[in-house]
C-alpha positions, 0 to 999 in steps of 0.5 A: 545563519538562515533558517528555512521551512522546506519540503512537504510542509511548504508544498502542502501549505500551497495546496491547502492541505493539512501540514503533517510535519515541519522540517527546516533547513539551516544555511550558513551554520556549523554543528557547533552553533546549533549545539550551543543553542540547545539543539540535540544532534541525531543522524549518522551520515549528516547532522540533523538536529532536533529543536530543544522545545518543538522537537522538529527537525533542523538539517544543515544545508548539504549536497550529495555525490554518488559513490555507489549503488542504490539509495545509500550510495552517496557521500553527503557534504555540508558546511556554511558554504552550501547554498539554499539553491544547492541543497534544493537541487538535490531534492526529488521533485520540484514541488518538494524543492520550495523553501520559505524563509523566516520573513515568509518569502518563498524561494523557488529556484526550480519552478515548484509553484508553477508545477503545483499550479499545473499539477505536475510531478517533475524531477528537479535535476538529473541527480534524480536518476542516481537514487532508485528509491525515487522511482517508488517515491514518485509513484507514491506521490502520484497516488497520494496527490491523485485526487488533486489532479497530479500526474507524472511529467513525461520527462520524469516518467522517461527517466524513471523508465531508464532507471528501471531498465538499468537494474538499479532497482535491484539495489533497494532493500526489501524494507525500503520497498515495503515502507514505500508500498505500505505508505502508498497502500494507505493513500486514497488511491493506492492503485495509482502507485502500481499503475505508475510503476507499471508505466515505467517498467518498475512493476515487473522488477519489484512486483512481478506477481502483480505485473503478470496479471496484466494481459490475462483475461477473465470471463466477460460475464463476470469481468466486463473489464476482461483484463485481470490486472485492470480488475486488480487495480479496480479492487484495490481502488474499491477497497480504499473507497470502503475505507479498508485497513492495510491488511485488506488492501494488501489482500485485494492486491494479491487475491488473484495471483493464481490467475497468472498461473493458468495455462493460456489454453484454459483462458478465460477460465481459472479453475483453482486459481485461489489455491494456486495463488497461495505460493506467489503470495507467500513468495512476495511476503517473504521477499519484502518481509510483509507483516504476518497479519497482511500475509494471512489475510491475503492467503485467506482471501485467495483461498476463500473469495470464490466461496464467499461470492457463491453464498449470495443466496445460500441454500439449506444444502450449503449449511455445511459449506458455511460452517466449513468457511467459519472453521477453516478461516478460524473465524470463531477465534479471530472474528475481526480478521473474518470481518476484513475478509468479508470487506475484501470480498465485497471490494472484489465483487464491486471492483469490476466494470458495471458492478461498482454498486452491486449489493453484497448481502452475504457480508452482513449475513455471514457476519450476523451468523458468525456473531450468533453462532459464537454464542454456542460454546462448550459450557452446556456440553461440559455440564452434560458430561462430555469431554475432550474431542466430543465437546468440539464435535457437539459444538460443531453439530449444534452450530450446523443445526442452527445454520440449517434452521436459518436456511430452511 
């Protein structure tokens, strides 16, 4: 029985990155041997064991045969006769197909170390094409390792293009697509995930709402980059640079969906695109079972980002518009969500060619006003004898009066 450290731990160690988790592969063993040593068996399709103390995963070396559609259509075979090389061959990328034995020696039958040096994401074998989930995984790895200079190998990109054209991506469950997307959104360069998917034709299959934005022009004055798809990628990149959370990054991705619905004879203007974007946002969220928190912020961003941009230097006449913004976004009860909306709006403004460092003073100003206006509560009006709707009306009037004073 031989035990090897495999996968991401070896890869990240060679890249000098923090190791998040360690997975082990066991060659030449049967389940009974590990059970006798106190390992706890988990997993239904093939034996995976948890170490009795460290709880790290130990999997028996295995091979896979395609038996159906999708990423679940495989028959796994395991046993003491399966070799290290056979197990590594079934893995997705060469950089993930390196093993380290207990003596510290690296086993790299498919050139993973060379690809790490060359900063290339390359598939191990043609078996890659049997699992449509790997299209998403490669795009996610491209996003995760973008800062290290990794790019997708031409032959791997070509294979991914064939897979996208084959219809196999349709076999992916919404949960798995969203899980990979959520991980990609968490990366420092989440826009790369969608760029890679677009390059291989998978974006229009999985995210047609995003794909439809490419080729749609915006006004050159406000969008020197012109293309709305390119702008969306820049906004997503800027949101990550601002250390925005997942809901905000998702909202950045979706905020201009309505522009794809503008008739081409109206280009480059996009009147009412905020309202038009709500339906495609809801459709995407329903399809992938996106968390409600993400959906709500994305809809708010679509509906209100133009209003937020116009409040860069609010006038006294805009006091009612500011109050309406607070009311309709439910900022009184959900100030943290409103803070995310402001951050996303900043990313939208700065996610444009030449706008990257442009100030966004309304973010700080609106947040300050919200915090101070929330101090105007029902208590004094109840003490005056007001009841029912009259209390709410009095609070709104007092807040509006205060806004007018600030804007005078």
